N, C-alpha and C positions, 0 to 999 in steps of 0.2 A: 936537581939531581933525582928527585922523585919521578920526574917525567920519563927518565930512562927506563924505569920499571915497566912503563907502558909502551914506549917506542921500540925497544929491542924485540919483544915478542911480536909486535905488529910487523916489524921489518922482516923478521924471520918467517912469519906466516906468508907475507906477500912474496918473498923470495921463493918459498916452497911452492906457492901457487903458480908462479911463473915457470919454475922448473917442471912442475907437473904438466902444465899446458904445453910446454915444449916437448916433453917426452911423449905426450899423447899425440901431438902432431907428427912426430917421427914414426910412431907405430901405425898411424892411419895413412901413411904414404903421401904426406903433403909436400915432401921434398924429392919425390921420385923423378919428375920430369922438369929439370931445371932449364933445359935448352928449348923446350917446346914453346913456351910463351914468347921467347925472343924470335923464333922463326915464324910464329903466327903473325907477329907485327909486320914482318917483311913480306908476307904472302899477299899477292894482288887480289886474289879471289874474285876475278871478273866473270867467272862462269856463274850464271844464275842457278840457284838451287830449286829443285822441284817442290 
């Protein structure tokens, strides 16, 4: 039972860090172009680049 005194705050801290990382990624535009990567996989790209 004494272990819960340590585990509950650690779990809340890790959950808060995860939420903070998710909100940071939303603000920095990580989820703006969801279809772009899917179309880049299908692109042939046979023209040589300069």
